[in-house]
N, C-alpha and C positions, 0 to 999 in steps of 0.2 A: 595560469594565474592572471596574465594580462587580459585574456579574453573574459575571464570571470569578472574582473574588476570593471571592464568596459560595459558588460551587460548589467552589472549592478548599478553603474552610473546612469544607465538609460532609464531605470525604473522611476527615478525622481521626475524626470522630464515627462514620461508617459503618464504618471499620476497627475501632474499639473494640467496636462492636456486633457485628460479625462474629466477633471473637475471643471475645466472651462466649458467643455461640451455639455456636461450635465447642467450647468447653469443656463446655457442657451436653450437646451431642451425644455427645462422647467419654465423659462420665460415665455417660450412660444406656446406651450400647452396651457399656461394660465393667462395668456394675453397680457403679460406685463412687459414693460420696456426692457431692452437688452441692457445688462449692467454696463456702466460707463467704461470700466477698464477693459471691456471686451468688444467695444463698438468698432475699433480699428481692425480687428481680425474676425469680425462676425462673418463676413462673406466666405472666407476660407474655411472657417470652422463649420459653417452650415453645409458647405460642399462636402467636407469629410464625413459629416453626420449622415448625409444622404447616401454615401457609398458604403456605410458600415452595415454589417449583419450581426447576428447574435454571437458569432465567434470573435469578431473584431471589436465589438463595442466595449467589452470589458478589458481593462489593462491586464497584461500578463507579467509575471515575474520571471527572473532568470531560471528558477527551479522548474518552471513548467515545461521548458524545452526538453527535459529528459523523457517525458511521457507524451510529447506532442504527437508522435506517430504511433503510439501504442495501440490505438484502436484500428489501425490499418491491417493488422494480422493477429492471429491468436498467439498467446504466449507459448514459449517453448522453454521448459525449465529443466535444469539439471540438479539433482539432489545427491549430495554426498555427505560424508561424515568427517569428524576429526580422525587423526591417525590411530591405528590399533583399536578400532571400535569394539565394544563389548557386544554380546548377543542381544541385550535389550535395545541398544542404540541402533543396531542393524535392523531389528524388527520395527522400530519406530520409523526409520528412514523408509522402509518398505511400505508402511502404511501411509506416510506422507506422499509417496509416489501415486497412491490411489486417490488421495485427496485432491491433488492438483492435476487437472486434465493436461494431457500432452507432456507429462513429466517423464524423465528418464532417471534411473538411479545408477550411480557409478561407485564401485568400490574404490576407496581413496588410495590404497596401496602406499607407494612411496612418493607419489606426486606432490609437488608443492603447489600452493594456491596460485601463484603466478602462471604456472603451466596450465592449470585447469581453466583459469579465466581466459587465457589466450586461445586455448583449444575451443572453448565455448564461443568466443567471438568469431573464430574462423568458421564455425558450423552454425551460425545464426541463432544461437540461443539468446533468449531475451532476459533470463534471470538465472542466477545460481543460488541455491538454498543449501546452506551448510548447517548440520546439527552437531552440537557439542555435548559432552557428557562429563559428569564428575562421579567417579566410583560406580559406574554402571547406570547412573540415573541421568537421563537427558536434562540438561540445564541451560542450554543456549541455542538460539535459532538466529542465523545470520542470513539476511536476504540482500543480495547485490544485484542491481539492475544493469544490464549491458546495453550498449558498449561502454558507457562512461559513468555509471552510477545513477542514483545514490545507493548507499549501503545502510541498512537498518540493522541494529543489534538488539535482540530481544532476550531477556532472561525468561526461562521456562520454569514453571512450577506445577506440581500436582498432575504430572503426566500419567494418563491412563490410556493404554493402547487397547485395541480390540483383542490382542493376544492375551492381555491380562484379565479379560472378562471370562469368568468361569461358565456363565450361561450364554453360550454363543447364539442360541435361538432368540434371546431377548434383544440382541443387537441388530439382527437383520442382516441382509446381504449388502455388499458395497456396490452401488450402481456406478456406471462410468459416464453417464450423461453429464453435460455441462450444468453446474449448479447455479441457482440464484444465490447472490451474496448479500447478506444483511450486515450493515455497518451501523452500530448503534452508539450514540453519544460520543462522536468525534467532532466536537463543536468548536474547538479553538483552532488557531492557525497551525499549531503543532499537530492537533488531532486530524485536521484536514490533510496535512502532509503525510501522516501515518496511514490514514485511510487510503490515500492515493497509491502508496506503495503496496498495500495489501490487495486492493481491488484489482490491480493490473496483473496479479498472478493468475487470474481466472478469465477465460474467454466469455463472450456474450452468450447467455443461454437462450434456449427456445422458451416461449411463454408457458408452454404446457409442462415444463420440467417440474418434477416433484422432489427434487433434491435441493437441500438448503444448507449453505455454509453461513455460520453466524460468528461475527466478531463483536462482542458486546463489552463496552468499556464501562467500568465502575471503579471510581477512585484510582484511575490510571492503571488498573489491572484489566487486561483484555482477556475475556473468556472466549475460547474457541469451542464451538459445538457444531456437530455434523448430524443432520436429520434428513429423513424422508417423511412425506405426509400422504395421507389418503383421505378422501371424502366419502366415507361409507354411507352417510345419510344426507348428503347434500352439502352445500357450502358452509352451513352453520355447524357442522359436526366434523371438524378436521381433527384427525388423529396423528400425532407426531410419533415417530419411531427413531430413537437415537441409534446411529450406526458407528459412531466413534471414528477416530480417537478423540479424546478430550484433554484440554490442558489450559493453563493460564499463562499469559504473556505479559511481560513488563518491559517497556521500551527504556533502554539506557543510553543509546547513542544513535545519531544519524550523521553520516559523513558524506561530503560531496565528492564521491569517487567510488571506485570498485574496491573489493575486499583486499586486493593485493597492493593497493596504492597507499603505503604508509604515510606519504607526505600530503595526502588529501586533507583539506580543511574540514574540521568538525562543524557541522551545522547546529547540532544541539547535543548536549551531554548531560546526563543525570549526575548531579554532584552530591557528595555525602551529606552536606548540610540541608539538602532538600527533604531528607527524611523527617526533619523536625517541623516542616511546614505542613501540618496536618490538614489545614483548611484549604491549602492551595492545590488546585487541580491543573495539570499541564495539558492533558489531552481532551478532557470533556468536563462539563459541569457536574 
């Protein structure tokens, strides 16, 4: 907690420093005099500006540290379920294993969450995905990033698995190549945070990959779709083929910690009164 508060206090200083540098850059580009309040520190600020690159020029917040090294290696995900899972939940977990590259599925058994998280830390897993159900219907998806969080809690609705589709030929086969990820309408700060959690579940694909994962937000309901595409008649005749599964997600909590840390601070929580705010959008416009 002390480390978190310390990092949080640094954000205000870094924001002020960033604004000072921005004013100096604009003055130099437009040929205007340096603002009077910055003339005493102009030399030092210009020296720092010369040393900056595209990664250091923009101020970072304390929450960025969790994914600072995420691009250095491919994600390694463990998928498990709530206790005593029904057959539909087990089937849904199996299909999620095929959706996320480098994922492994584990039968929950009698293990508690803290044991699972600790084992995953010891074996260099980057994320744990837990699916929950209500009377045999998947209704929750919890994503916790390792080693220190964050954890996102999503409500699931309208889950349709590949197993539920009667016409299997219409769904196509499930490829194992790394997919392109489309994140649509995650425009607010909370939306950017949510998109950051979702996109780091997938490794970087090759440009020629024809597999697409889509998270499309509309009115704070995130639609998950899974497609492949073909160009039978050139680039202007793209044919999409859905390969499933499909479902809707609704974010109801993000906390700064892992799933087993009950004392971790809540970063954002969906409150009951928010249901009446019909015009207010929290993730995207």
